[in-house]
Gaussian input, Z-matrix of N, CA and C with variables (Angstrom, degrees):
# hf/3-21g

backbone

0 1
 N
 C     1     B1
 C     2     B2     1     A1
 N     3     B3     2     A2     1     D1
 C     4     B4     3     A3     2     D2
 C     5     B5     4     A4     3     D3
 N     6     B6     5     A5     4     D4
 C     7     B7     6     A6     5     D5
 C     8     B8     7     A7     6     D6
 N     9     B9     8     A8     7     D7
 C    10    B10     9     A9     8     D8
 C    11    B11    10    A10     9     D9
 N    12    B12    11    A11    10    D10
 C    13    B13    12    A12    11    D11
 C    14    B14    13    A13    12    D12
 N    15    B15    14    A14    13    D13
 C    16    B16    15    A15    14    D14
 C    17    B17    16    A16    15    D15
 N    18    B18    17    A17    16    D16
 C    19    B19    18    A18    17    D17
 C    20    B20    19    A19    18    D18
 N    21    B21    20    A20    19    D19
 C    22    B22    21    A21    20    D20
 C    23    B23    22    A22    21    D21
 N    24    B24    23    A23    22    D22
 C    25    B25    24    A24    23    D23
 C    26    B26    25    A25    24    D24
 N    27    B27    26    A26    25    D25
 C    28    B28    27    A27    26    D26
 C    29    B29    28    A28    27    D27
 N    30    B30    29    A29    28    D28
 C    31    B31    30    A30    29    D29
 C    32    B32    31    A31    30    D30
 N    33    B33    32    A32    31    D31
 C    34    B34    33    A33    32    D32
 C    35    B35    34    A34    33    D33
 N    36    B36    35    A35    34    D34
 C    37    B37    36    A36    35    D35
 C    38    B38    37    A37    36    D36
 N    39    B39    38    A38    37    D37
 C    40    B40    39    A39    38    D38
 C    41    B41    40    A40    39    D39
 N    42    B42    41    A41    40    D40
 C    43    B43    42    A42    41    D41
 C    44    B44    43    A43    42    D42
 N    45    B45    44    A44    43    D43
 C    46    B46    45    A45    44    D44
 C    47    B47    46    A46    45    D45
 N    48    B48    47    A47    46    D46
 C    49    B49    48    A48    47    D47
 C    50    B50    49    A49    48    D48
 N    51    B51    50    A50    49    D49
 C    52    B52    51    A51    50    D50
 C    53    B53    52    A52    51    D51
 N    54    B54    53    A53    52    D52
 C    55    B55    54    A54    53    D53
 C    56    B56    55    A55    54    D54
 N    57    B57    56    A56    55    D55
 C    58    B58    57    A57    56    D56
 C    59    B59    58    A58    57    D57
 N    60    B60    59    A59    58    D58
 C    61    B61    60    A60    59    D59
 C    62    B62    61    A61    60    D60
 N    63    B63    62    A62    61    D61
 C    64    B64    63    A63    62    D62
 C    65    B65    64    A64    63    D63
 N    66    B66    65    A65    64    D64
 C    67    B67    66    A66    65    D65
 C    68    B68    67    A67    66    D66
 N    69    B69    68    A68    67    D67
 C    70    B70    69    A69    68    D68
 C    71    B71    70    A70    69    D69
 N    72    B72    71    A71    70    D70
 C    73    B73    72    A72    71    D71
 C    74    B74    73    A73    72    D72
 N    75    B75    74    A74    73    D73
 C    76    B76    75    A75    74    D74
 C    77    B77    76    A76    75    D75
 N    78    B78    77    A77    76    D76
 C    79    B79    78    A78    77    D77
 C    80    B80    79    A79    78    D78
 N    81    B81    80    A80    79    D79
 C    82    B82    81    A81    80    D80
 C    83    B83    82    A82    81    D81
 N    84    B84    83    A83    82    D82
 C    85    B85    84    A84    83    D83
 C    86    B86    85    A85    84    D84
 N    87    B87    86    A86    85    D85
 C    88    B88    87    A87    86    D86
 C    89    B89    88    A88    87    D87
 N    90    B90    89    A89    88    D88
 C    91    B91    90    A90    89    D89
 C    92    B92    91    A91    90    D90
 N    93    B93    92    A92    91    D91
 C    94    B94    93    A93    92    D92
 C    95    B95    94    A94    93    D93
 N    96    B96    95    A95    94    D94
 C    97    B97    96    A96    95    D95
 C    98    B98    97    A97    96    D96
 N    99    B99    98    A98    97    D97
 C   100   B100    99    A99    98    D98
 C   101   B101   100   A100    99    D99
 N   102   B102   101   A101   100   D100
 C   103   B103   102   A102   101   D101
 C   104   B104   103   A103   102   D102
 N   105   B105   104   A104   103   D103
 C   106   B106   105   A105   104   D104
 C   107   B107   106   A106   105   D105
 N   108   B108   107   A107   106   D106
 C   109   B109   108   A108   107   D107
 C   110   B110   109   A109   108   D108
 N   111   B111   110   A110   109   D109
 C   112   B112   111   A111   110   D110
 C   113   B113   112   A112   111   D111
 N   114   B114   113   A113   112   D112
 C   115   B115   114   A114   113   D113
 C   116   B116   115   A115   114   D114
 N   117   B117   116   A116   115   D115
 C   118   B118   117   A117   116   D116
 C   119   B119   118   A118   117   D117
 N   120   B120   119   A119   118   D118
 C   121   B121   120   A120   119   D119
 C   122   B122   121   A121   120   D120
 N   123   B123   122   A122   121   D121
 C   124   B124   123   A123   122   D122
 C   125   B125   124   A124   123   D123
 N   126   B126   125   A125   124   D124
 C   127   B127   126   A126   125   D125
 C   128   B128   127   A127   126   D126
 N   129   B129   128   A128   127   D127
 C   130   B130   129   A129   128   D128
 C   131   B131   130   A130   129   D129
 N   132   B132   131   A131   130   D130
 C   133   B133   132   A132   131   D131
 C   134   B134   133   A133   132   D132
 N   135   B135   134   A134   133   D133
 C   136   B136   135   A135   134   D134
 C   137   B137   136   A136   135   D135
 N   138   B138   137   A137   136   D136
 C   139   B139   138   A138   137   D137
 C   140   B140   139   A139   138   D138
 N   141   B141   140   A140   139   D139
 C   142   B142   141   A141   140   D140
 C   143   B143   142   A142   141   D141
 N   144   B144   143   A143   142   D142
 C   145   B145   144   A144   143   D143
 C   146   B146   145   A145   144   D144
 N   147   B147   146   A146   145   D145
 C   148   B148   147   A147   146   D146
 C   149   B149   148   A148   147   D147
 N   150   B150   149   A149   148   D148
 C   151   B151   150   A150   149   D149
 C   152   B152   151   A151   150   D150
 N   153   B153   152   A152   151   D151
 C   154   B154   153   A153   152   D152
 C   155   B155   154   A154   153   D153
 N   156   B156   155   A155   154   D154
 C   157   B157   156   A156   155   D155
 C   158   B158   157   A157   156   D156
 N   159   B159   158   A158   157   D157
 C   160   B160   159   A159   158   D158
 C   161   B161   160   A160   159   D159
 N   162   B162   161   A161   160   D160
 C   163   B163   162   A162   161   D161
 C   164   B164   163   A163   162   D162
 N   165   B165   164   A164   163   D163
 C   166   B166   165   A165   164   D164
 C   167   B167   166   A166   165   D165
 N   168   B168   167   A167   166   D166
 C   169   B169   168   A168   167   D167
 C   170   B170   169   A169   168   D168
 N   171   B171   170   A170   169   D169
 C   172   B172   171   A171   170   D170
 C   173   B173   172   A172   171   D171
 N   174   B174   173   A173   172   D172
 C   175   B175   174   A174   173   D173
 C   176   B176   175   A175   174   D174
 N   177   B177   176   A176   175   D175
 C   178   B178   177   A177   176   D176
 C   179   B179   178   A178   177   D177
 N   180   B180   179   A179   178   D178
 C   181   B181   180   A180   179   D179
 C   182   B182   181   A181   180   D180
 N   183   B183   182   A182   181   D181
 C   184   B184   183   A183   182   D182
 C   185   B185   184   A184   183   D183
 N   186   B186   185   A185   184   D184
 C   187   B187   186   A186   185   D185
 C   188   B188   187   A187   186   D186
 N   189   B189   188   A188   187   D187
 C   190   B190   189   A189   188   D188
 C   191   B191   190   A190   189   D189
 N   192   B192   191   A191   190   D190
 C   193   B193   192   A192   191   D191
 C   194   B194   193   A193   192   D192
 N   195   B195   194   A194   193   D193
 C   196   B196   195   A195   194   D194
 C   197   B197   196   A196   195   D195
 N   198   B198   197   A197   196   D196
 C   199   B199   198   A198   197   D197
 C   200   B200   199   A199   198   D198
 N   201   B201   200   A200   199   D199
 C   202   B202   201   A201   200   D200
 C   203   B203   202   A202   201   D201
 N   204   B204   203   A203   202   D202
 C   205   B205   204   A204   203   D203
 C   206   B206   205   A205   204   D204
 N   207   B207   206   A206   205   D205
 C   208   B208   207   A207   206   D206
 C   209   B209   208   A208   207   D207
 N   210   B210   209   A209   208   D208
 C   211   B211   210   A210   209   D209
 C   212   B212   211   A211   210   D210
 N   213   B213   212   A212   211   D211
 C   214   B214   213   A213   212   D212
 C   215   B215   214   A214   213   D213
 N   216   B216   215   A215   214   D214
 C   217   B217   216   A216   215   D215
 C   218   B218   217   A217   216   D216
 N   219   B219   218   A218   217   D217
 C   220   B220   219   A219   218   D218
 C   221   B221   220   A220   219   D219
 N   222   B222   221   A221   220   D220
 C   223   B223   222   A222   221   D221
 C   224   B224   223   A223   222   D222
 N   225   B225   224   A224   223   D223
 C   226   B226   225   A225   224   D224
 C   227   B227   226   A226   225   D225
 N   228   B228   227   A227   226   D226
 C   229   B229   228   A228   227   D227
 C   230   B230   229   A229   228   D228
 N   231   B231   230   A230   229   D229
 C   232   B232   231   A231   230   D230
 C   233   B233   232   A232   231   D231
 N   234   B234   233   A233   232   D232
 C   235   B235   234   A234   233   D233
 C   236   B236   235   A235   234   D234
 N   237   B237   236   A236   235   D235
 C   238   B238   237   A237   236   D236
 C   239   B239   238   A238   237   D237
 N   240   B240   239   A239   238   D238
 C   241   B241   240   A240   239   D239
 C   242   B242   241   A241   240   D240
 N   243   B243   242   A242   241   D241
 C   244   B244   243   A243   242   D242
 C   245   B245   244   A244   243   D243
 N   246   B246   245   A245   244   D244
 C   247   B247   246   A246   245   D245
 C   248   B248   247   A247   246   D246
 N   249   B249   248   A248   247   D247
 C   250   B250   249   A249   248   D248
 C   251   B251   250   A250   249   D249
 N   252   B252   251   A251   250   D250
 C   253   B253   252   A252   251   D251
 C   254   B254   253   A253   252   D252
 N   255   B255   254   A254   253   D253
 C   256   B256   255   A255   254   D254
 C   257   B257   256   A256   255   D255
 N   258   B258   257   A257   256   D256
 C   259   B259   258   A258   257   D257
 C   260   B260   259   A259   258   D258
 N   261   B261   260   A260   259   D259
 C   262   B262   261   A261   260   D260
 C   263   B263   262   A262   261   D261
 N   264   B264   263   A263   262   D262
 C   265   B265   264   A264   263   D263
 C   266   B266   265   A265   264   D264
 N   267   B267   266   A266   265   D265
 C   268   B268   267   A267   266   D266
 C   269   B269   268   A268   267   D267
 N   270   B270   269   A269   268   D268
 C   271   B271   270   A270   269   D269
 C   272   B272   271   A271   270   D270
 N   273   B273   272   A272   271   D271
 C   274   B274   273   A273   272   D272
 C   275   B275   274   A274   273   D273
 N   276   B276   275   A275   274   D274
 C   277   B277   276   A276   275   D275
 C   278   B278   277   A277   276   D276
 N   279   B279   278   A278   277   D277
 C   280   B280   279   A279   278   D278
 C   281   B281   280   A280   279   D279
 N   282   B282   281   A281   280   D280
 C   283   B283   282   A282   281   D281
 C   284   B284   283   A283   282   D282
 N   285   B285   284   A284   283   D283
 C   286   B286   285   A285   284   D284
 C   287   B287   286   A286   285   D285
 N   288   B288   287   A287   286   D286
 C   289   B289   288   A288   287   D287
 C   290   B290   289   A289   288   D288
 N   291   B291   290   A290   289   D289
 C   292   B292   291   A291   290   D290
 C   293   B293   292   A292   291   D291
 N   294   B294   293   A293   292   D292
 C   295   B295   294   A294   293   D293
 C   296   B296   295   A295   294   D294
 N   297   B297   296   A296   295   D295
 C   298   B298   297   A297   296   D296
 C   299   B299   298   A298   297   D297
 N   300   B300   299   A299   298   D298
 C   301   B301   300   A300   299   D299
 C   302   B302   301   A301   300   D300
 N   303   B303   302   A302   301   D301
 C   304   B304   303   A303   302   D302
 C   305   B305   304   A304   303   D303
 N   306   B306   305   A305   304   D304
 C   307   B307   306   A306   305   D305
 C   308   B308   307   A307   306   D306
 N   309   B309   308   A308   307   D307
 C   310   B310   309   A309   308   D308
 C   311   B311   310   A310   309   D309
 N   312   B312   311   A311   310   D310
 C   313   B313   312   A312   311   D311
 C   314   B314   313   A313   312   D312
 N   315   B315   314   A314   313   D313
 C   316   B316   315   A315   314   D314
 C   317   B317   316   A316   315   D315
 N   318   B318   317   A317   316   D316
 C   319   B319   318   A318   317   D317
 C   320   B320   319   A319   318   D318

   B1=1.4418
   B2=1.5167
   B3=1.3090
   B4=1.4529
   B5=1.5159
   B6=1.3326
   B7=1.4611
   B8=1.5181
   B9=1.3065
   B10=1.4602
   B11=1.5265
   B12=1.3305
   B13=1.4581
   B14=1.5203
   B15=1.3338
   B16=1.4593
   B17=1.5245
   B18=1.2971
   B19=1.4634
   B20=1.5129
   B21=1.3154
   B22=1.4552
   B23=1.5217
   B24=1.3380
   B25=1.4601
   B26=1.5127
   B27=1.3170
   B28=1.4623
   B29=1.5232
   B30=1.3301
   B31=1.4672
   B32=1.5242
   B33=1.2951
   B34=1.4572
   B35=1.5236
   B36=1.3264
   B37=1.4629
   B38=1.5251
   B39=1.3223
   B40=1.4613
   B41=1.5236
   B42=1.3034
   B43=1.4694
   B44=1.5189
   B45=1.3264
   B46=1.4659
   B47=1.5208
   B48=1.3259
   B49=1.4536
   B50=1.5167
   B51=1.3120
   B52=1.4581
   B53=1.5179
   B54=1.3379
   B55=1.4561
   B56=1.5211
   B57=1.3228
   B58=1.4533
   B59=1.5277
   B60=1.2970
   B61=1.4618
   B62=1.5235
   B63=1.3166
   B64=1.4575
   B65=1.5193
   B66=1.3109
   B67=1.4556
   B68=1.5191
   B69=1.3263
   B70=1.4555
   B71=1.5157
   B72=1.3036
   B73=1.4500
   B74=1.5133
   B75=1.3146
   B76=1.4672
   B77=1.5219
   B78=1.3278
   B79=1.4610
   B80=1.5294
   B81=1.3441
   B82=1.4696
   B83=1.5264
   B84=1.3337
   B85=1.4606
   B86=1.5267
   B87=1.3166
   B88=1.4614
   B89=1.5264
   B90=1.3315
   B91=1.4620
   B92=1.5233
   B93=1.3154
   B94=1.4629
   B95=1.5215
   B96=1.3218
   B97=1.4581
   B98=1.5311
   B99=1.3360
   B100=1.4581
   B101=1.5330
   B102=1.3165
   B103=1.4599
   B104=1.5239
   B105=1.3361
   B106=1.4704
   B107=1.5285
   B108=1.3349
   B109=1.4651
   B110=1.5279
   B111=1.3061
   B112=1.4623
   B113=1.5253
   B114=1.3225
   B115=1.4595
   B116=1.5135
   B117=1.3134
   B118=1.4570
   B119=1.5134
   B120=1.3075
   B121=1.4511
   B122=1.5255
   B123=1.3163
   B124=1.4577
   B125=1.5251
   B126=1.3160
   B127=1.4611
   B128=1.5164
   B129=1.3158
   B130=1.4616
   B131=1.5189
   B132=1.3281
   B133=1.4513
   B134=1.5201
   B135=1.3112
   B136=1.4611
   B137=1.5254
   B138=1.3540
   B139=1.4493
   B140=1.5219
   B141=1.3193
   B142=1.4635
   B143=1.5202
   B144=1.3210
   B145=1.4614
   B146=1.5161
   B147=1.3037
   B148=1.4591
   B149=1.5278
   B150=1.3220
   B151=1.4578
   B152=1.5301
   B153=1.3198
   B154=1.4674
   B155=1.5236
   B156=1.3366
   B157=1.4652
   B158=1.5233
   B159=1.3406
   B160=1.4614
   B161=1.5212
   B162=1.3331
   B163=1.4721
   B164=1.5231
   B165=1.3149
   B166=1.4680
   B167=1.5334
   B168=1.3324
   B169=1.4689
   B170=1.5274
   B171=1.3237
   B172=1.4602
   B173=1.5310
   B174=1.3243
   B175=1.4711
   B176=1.5310
   B177=1.3178
   B178=1.4602
   B179=1.5277
   B180=1.3304
   B181=1.4674
   B182=1.5150
   B183=1.3410
   B184=1.4613
   B185=1.5292
   B186=1.3039
   B187=1.4513
   B188=1.5139
   B189=1.3094
   B190=1.4662
   B191=1.5270
   B192=1.3224
   B193=1.4532
   B194=1.5205
   B195=1.3191
   B196=1.4636
   B197=1.5282
   B198=1.2942
   B199=1.4569
   B200=1.5136
   B201=1.3259
   B202=1.4658
   B203=1.5208
   B204=1.3328
   B205=1.4636
   B206=1.5283
   B207=1.3288
   B208=1.4653
   B209=1.5333
   B210=1.3165
   B211=1.4697
   B212=1.5281
   B213=1.3521
   B214=1.4744
   B215=1.5369
   B216=1.3179
   B217=1.4617
   B218=1.5311
   B219=1.3384
   B220=1.4606
   B221=1.5304
   B222=1.3201
   B223=1.4629
   B224=1.5352
   B225=1.3379
   B226=1.4662
   B227=1.5347
   B228=1.3268
   B229=1.4640
   B230=1.5288
   B231=1.3232
   B232=1.4617
   B233=1.5270
   B234=1.3282
   B235=1.4605
   B236=1.5339
   B237=1.3273
   B238=1.4630
   B239=1.5220
   B240=1.3379
   B241=1.4670
   B242=1.5197
   B243=1.3228
   B244=1.4531
   B245=1.5182
   B246=1.3404
   B247=1.4661
   B248=1.5226
   B249=1.3387
   B250=1.4570
   B251=1.5163
   B252=1.3331
   B253=1.4567
   B254=1.5220
   B255=1.3155
   B256=1.4632
   B257=1.5239
   B258=1.3285
   B259=1.4649
   B260=1.5338
   B261=1.3397
   B262=1.4707
   B263=1.5264
   B264=1.3254
   B265=1.4667
   B266=1.5345
   B267=1.3277
   B268=1.4561
   B269=1.5235
   B270=1.3384
   B271=1.4601
   B272=1.5218
   B273=1.3278
   B274=1.4596
   B275=1.5262
   B276=1.3170
   B277=1.4584
   B278=1.5125
   B279=1.3247
   B280=1.4600
   B281=1.5248
   B282=1.3250
   B283=1.4643
   B284=1.5162
   B285=1.3377
   B286=1.4633
   B287=1.5246
   B288=1.3144
   B289=1.4659
   B290=1.5196
   B291=1.3151
   B292=1.4660
   B293=1.5224
   B294=1.3047
   B295=1.4532
   B296=1.5170
   B297=1.3264
   B298=1.4576
   B299=1.5292
   B300=1.3371
   B301=1.4614
   B302=1.5062
   B303=1.3001
   B304=1.4446
   B305=1.5183
   B306=1.3179
   B307=1.4537
   B308=1.5163
   B309=1.3085
   B310=1.4516
   B311=1.5248
   B312=1.3282
   B313=1.4660
   B314=1.5191
   B315=1.3298
   B316=1.4517
   B317=1.5207
   B318=1.3407
   B319=1.4630
   B320=1.4827
   A1=109.97
   A2=115.36
   A3=120.48
   A4=109.67
   A5=114.47
   A6=118.88
   A7=109.04
   A8=117.33
   A9=120.29
   A10=112.82
   A11=119.17
   A12=121.95
   A13=113.54
   A14=119.06
   A15=122.09
   A16=110.84
   A17=115.01
   A18=121.07
   A19=107.97
   A20=116.05
   A21=121.35
   A22=107.69
   A23=116.69
   A24=122.28
   A25=108.30
   A26=115.59
   A27=121.60
   A28=108.75
   A29=119.81
   A30=120.99
   A31=110.23
   A32=115.32
   A33=121.17
   A34=110.27
   A35=116.04
   A36=120.50
   A37=111.43
   A38=117.27
   A39=121.07
   A40=110.09
   A41=116.28
   A42=120.98
   A43=111.74
   A44=117.04
   A45=120.42
   A46=108.86
   A47=115.48
   A48=121.09
   A49=107.24
   A50=116.35
   A51=121.78
   A52=107.87
   A53=117.60
   A54=118.62
   A55=110.55
   A56=116.15
   A57=119.67
   A58=111.54
   A59=118.51
   A60=120.88
   A61=109.52
   A62=117.02
   A63=121.65
   A64=107.42
   A65=116.97
   A66=121.31
   A67=109.95
   A68=116.43
   A69=120.59
   A70=108.12
   A71=115.64
   A72=121.51
   A73=109.86
   A74=116.98
   A75=119.92
   A76=113.19
   A77=118.11
   A78=121.60
   A79=110.21
   A80=117.26
   A81=120.06
   A82=111.38
   A83=116.05
   A84=121.76
   A85=109.29
   A86=115.59
   A87=121.95
   A88=108.14
   A89=117.17
   A90=121.76
   A91=111.07
   A92=114.67
   A93=121.69
   A94=105.41
   A95=116.83
   A96=121.90
   A97=109.86
   A98=117.38
   A99=119.91
   A100=113.29
   A101=117.87
   A102=121.10
   A103=112.86
   A104=117.07
   A105=120.48
   A106=112.88
   A107=118.65
   A108=125.07
   A109=113.63
   A110=117.84
   A111=122.52
   A112=108.65
   A113=116.67
   A114=121.38
   A115=107.63
   A116=116.43
   A117=119.92
   A118=111.34
   A119=114.55
   A120=121.94
   A121=109.94
   A122=116.20
   A123=120.27
   A124=110.98
   A125=115.97
   A126=121.90
   A127=106.88
   A128=116.03
   A129=120.32
   A130=109.75
   A131=114.55
   A132=122.24
   A133=107.13
   A134=116.61
   A135=120.87
   A136=109.94
   A137=114.52
   A138=121.64
   A139=108.52
   A140=116.98
   A141=120.37
   A142=109.64
   A143=115.18
   A144=120.60
   A145=111.27
   A146=116.10
   A147=122.45
   A148=110.95
   A149=117.51
   A150=121.08
   A151=111.29
   A152=116.77
   A153=121.64
   A154=110.82
   A155=116.35
   A156=120.08
   A157=111.64
   A158=117.40
   A159=120.57
   A160=112.10
   A161=116.63
   A162=120.17
   A163=110.97
   A164=116.11
   A165=121.01
   A166=110.17
   A167=116.65
   A168=120.08
   A169=111.62
   A170=117.31
   A171=120.78
   A172=110.91
   A173=116.65
   A174=120.44
   A175=111.18
   A176=116.61
   A177=120.48
   A178=110.91
   A179=117.25
   A180=121.10
   A181=112.89
   A182=117.28
   A183=120.44
   A184=111.38
   A185=117.48
   A186=121.07
   A187=114.73
   A188=118.20
   A189=121.15
   A190=109.26
   A191=115.90
   A192=120.95
   A193=113.63
   A194=119.75
   A195=121.80
   A196=112.82
   A197=117.17
   A198=120.50
   A199=113.68
   A200=117.68
   A201=120.58
   A202=112.04
   A203=116.95
   A204=119.80
   A205=112.12
   A206=116.97
   A207=121.50
   A208=112.62
   A209=117.94
   A210=121.53
   A211=112.77
   A212=120.98
   A213=119.47
   A214=113.73
   A215=118.44
   A216=120.57
   A217=111.96
   A218=117.32
   A219=122.02
   A220=112.58
   A221=117.22
   A222=122.02
   A223=109.43
   A224=118.10
   A225=119.85
   A226=114.33
   A227=118.40
   A228=121.43
   A229=112.27
   A230=118.33
   A231=121.68
   A232=111.15
   A233=117.20
   A234=121.19
   A235=110.84
   A236=115.71
   A237=121.76
   A238=108.93
   A239=116.46
   A240=122.04
   A241=109.84
   A242=115.95
   A243=121.69
   A244=107.40
   A245=116.70
   A246=121.94
   A247=108.57
   A248=115.73
   A249=121.12
   A250=109.89
   A251=115.13
   A252=121.10
   A253=108.70
   A254=117.27
   A255=120.36
   A256=112.40
   A257=117.63
   A258=120.03
   A259=112.56
   A260=117.00
   A261=119.67
   A262=113.79
   A263=118.24
   A264=123.57
   A265=113.62
   A266=118.27
   A267=122.04
   A268=109.25
   A269=116.93
   A270=119.92
   A271=108.74
   A272=116.22
   A273=121.00
   A274=112.69
   A275=117.83
   A276=120.66
   A277=111.53
   A278=115.02
   A279=120.82
   A280=108.68
   A281=116.00
   A282=122.27
   A283=107.74
   A284=115.86
   A285=120.68
   A286=108.62
   A287=116.50
   A288=120.82
   A289=113.49
   A290=118.16
   A291=120.36
   A292=111.93
   A293=116.87
   A294=119.21
   A295=112.48
   A296=116.92
   A297=123.01
   A298=111.11
   A299=115.86
   A300=120.20
   A301=110.02
   A302=115.49
   A303=120.99
   A304=106.71
   A305=116.39
   A306=117.89
   A307=109.75
   A308=114.98
   A309=122.75
   A310=106.92
   A311=119.05
   A312=120.03
   A313=113.53
   A314=118.95
   A315=121.30
   A316=112.90
   A317=118.27
   A318=121.23
   A319=110.64
   D1=139.31
   D2=-180.00
   D3=-94.51
   D4=132.22
   D5=175.13
   D6=-94.94
   D7=-179.46
   D8=-175.99
   D9=-65.45
   D10=-21.94
   D11=-179.45
   D12=-93.23
   D13=-9.13
   D14=-177.97
   D15=-82.28
   D16=149.98
   D17=176.72
   D18=-102.51
   D19=127.47
   D20=179.84
   D21=-104.98
   D22=125.92
   D23=179.79
   D24=-105.99
   D25=121.10
   D26=178.39
   D27=-91.79
   D28=141.68
   D29=175.88
   D30=-67.66
   D31=145.72
   D32=-179.44
   D33=-71.28
   D34=141.53
   D35=178.65
   D36=-106.35
   D37=11.40
   D38=-179.82
   D39=-68.65
   D40=133.72
   D41=179.55
   D42=-107.67
   D43=11.08
   D44=-179.51
   D45=-79.12
   D46=92.66
   D47=-178.88
   D48=-109.75
   D49=87.52
   D50=178.55
   D51=-106.79
   D52=125.33
   D53=-179.62
   D54=-59.89
   D55=144.51
   D56=-176.92
   D57=-69.28
   D58=-31.07
   D59=-178.21
   D60=-143.74
   D61=101.68
   D62=176.06
   D63=-85.59
   D64=130.75
   D65=179.47
   D66=-87.93
   D67=95.57
   D68=176.30
   D69=-79.43
   D70=134.05
   D71=-179.60
   D72=-138.99
   D73=-158.73
   D74=-179.41
   D75=-76.89
   D76=-7.42
   D77=-178.99
   D78=-113.72
   D79=156.29
   D80=177.71
   D81=-61.10
   D82=148.00
   D83=178.28
   D84=-126.71
   D85=157.41
   D86=178.12
   D87=-87.41
   D88=124.14
   D89=-179.02
   D90=-139.23
   D91=167.95
   D92=168.32
   D93=-109.48
   D94=117.74
   D95=-175.96
   D96=-65.47
   D97=130.69
   D98=178.95
   D99=-72.64
   D100=-15.87
   D101=-179.58
   D102=-90.81
   D103=-51.30
   D104=-174.00
   D105=-108.38
   D106=-1.13
   D107=-179.88
   D108=59.89
   D109=21.17
   D110=176.67
   D111=-80.70
   D112=132.29
   D113=175.86
   D114=-98.18
   D115=124.09
   D116=-179.67
   D117=-179.65
   D118=-174.68
   D119=-178.41
   D120=-86.12
   D121=141.91
   D122=179.47
   D123=-74.72
   D124=155.19
   D125=170.20
   D126=-97.98
   D127=143.81
   D128=-177.59
   D129=-110.34
   D130=133.00
   D131=173.86
   D132=-122.38
   D133=142.78
   D134=-176.40
   D135=-101.60
   D136=141.68
   D137=-178.28
   D138=-140.27
   D139=137.36
   D140=178.46
   D141=-65.39
   D142=138.59
   D143=-179.21
   D144=-137.42
   D145=-162.42
   D146=-177.94
   D147=-60.01
   D148=-41.34
   D149=-179.57
   D150=-63.42
   D151=-40.97
   D152=179.68
   D153=-62.61
   D154=-47.97
   D155=-179.75
   D156=-68.43
   D157=-33.43
   D158=176.94
   D159=-64.53
   D160=-44.11
   D161=176.26
   D162=-62.29
   D163=-39.89
   D164=178.97
   D165=-59.73
   D166=-47.53
   D167=179.57
   D168=-66.09
   D169=-38.40
   D170=178.33
   D171=-61.50
   D172=-45.85
   D173=178.60
   D174=-65.49
   D175=-35.77
   D176=178.53
   D177=-65.48
   D178=-43.38
   D179=179.19
   D180=-71.27
   D181=-21.13
   D182=177.55
   D183=-80.91
   D184=-1.18
   D185=175.74
   D186=99.44
   D187=8.03
   D188=179.15
   D189=-91.87
   D190=62.99
   D191=-174.74
   D192=-90.70
   D193=-1.22
   D194=-178.77
   D195=-86.91
   D196=29.79
   D197=177.72
   D198=106.38
   D199=-16.00
   D200=-179.14
   D201=-69.62
   D202=-20.28
   D203=179.13
   D204=-67.00
   D205=-15.45
   D206=-178.94
   D207=-87.84
   D208=-0.92
   D209=-178.78
   D210=-56.23
   D211=-41.29
   D212=-179.67
   D213=-58.06
   D214=-24.09
   D215=179.10
   D216=-76.90
   D217=-10.45
   D218=179.75
   D219=-104.53
   D220=-8.59
   D221=-176.31
   D222=-104.93
   D223=115.69
   D224=-178.87
   D225=-60.37
   D226=-31.13
   D227=-179.02
   D228=-70.95
   D229=-7.50
   D230=177.48
   D231=-100.32
   D232=1.97
   D233=-176.39
   D234=-111.34
   D235=162.39
   D236=174.83
   D237=-73.62
   D238=152.54
   D239=179.48
   D240=-107.46
   D241=124.76
   D242=176.27
   D243=-104.02
   D244=121.27
   D245=-179.80
   D246=-94.21
   D247=127.13
   D248=178.48
   D249=-127.58
   D250=151.85
   D251=176.16
   D252=-63.41
   D253=135.89
   D254=-177.90
   D255=-73.67
   D256=-15.08
   D257=-179.58
   D258=-96.65
   D259=-52.31
   D260=-173.05
   D261=-106.12
   D262=0.24
   D263=177.53
   D264=63.38
   D265=22.46
   D266=176.73
   D267=-79.40
   D268=135.24
   D269=177.28
   D270=-71.88
   D271=122.87
   D272=-177.95
   D273=-110.23
   D274=-12.04
   D275=178.84
   D276=-178.38
   D277=171.44
   D278=-177.61
   D279=-148.24
   D280=141.81
   D281=176.56
   D282=-118.42
   D283=114.96
   D284=-179.68
   D285=-98.72
   D286=127.39
   D287=-175.28
   D288=-73.91
   D289=-30.04
   D290=-174.62
   D291=-64.10
   D292=-54.06
   D293=-176.24
   D294=-112.30
   D295=10.71
   D296=-179.32
   D297=54.39
   D298=28.06
   D299=179.48
   D300=-75.06
   D301=135.47
   D302=177.84
   D303=-108.93
   D304=118.65
   D305=-179.01
   D306=-112.94
   D307=138.58
   D308=179.44
   D309=-123.75
   D310=110.45
   D311=-177.01
   D312=-66.69
   D313=-9.08
   D314=-177.87
   D315=-108.00
   D316=22.48
   D317=177.54
   D318=-77.68

């Protein structure tokens, strides 16, 4: 029994369980969207980044100037991965291939 001087601690009823660090990579991940609270797998969209342009310049300097230097722009594995919520299309993270940096816009 609690007396007037005792402190009563109630358990929290918050259900917001968002992992502190989601590892975004080249494959879809399971997340809870911070915008629409939908739990599901992310959709991946590819975007040219530093790694793509670096490969392009490397191929150009190797003498592949007849159009072959543009191959990295056609290969998804040479591009950065943008993770978006499958329901509301909000960007929830990004995987950059050059420095393997993982960015979370909601940190």
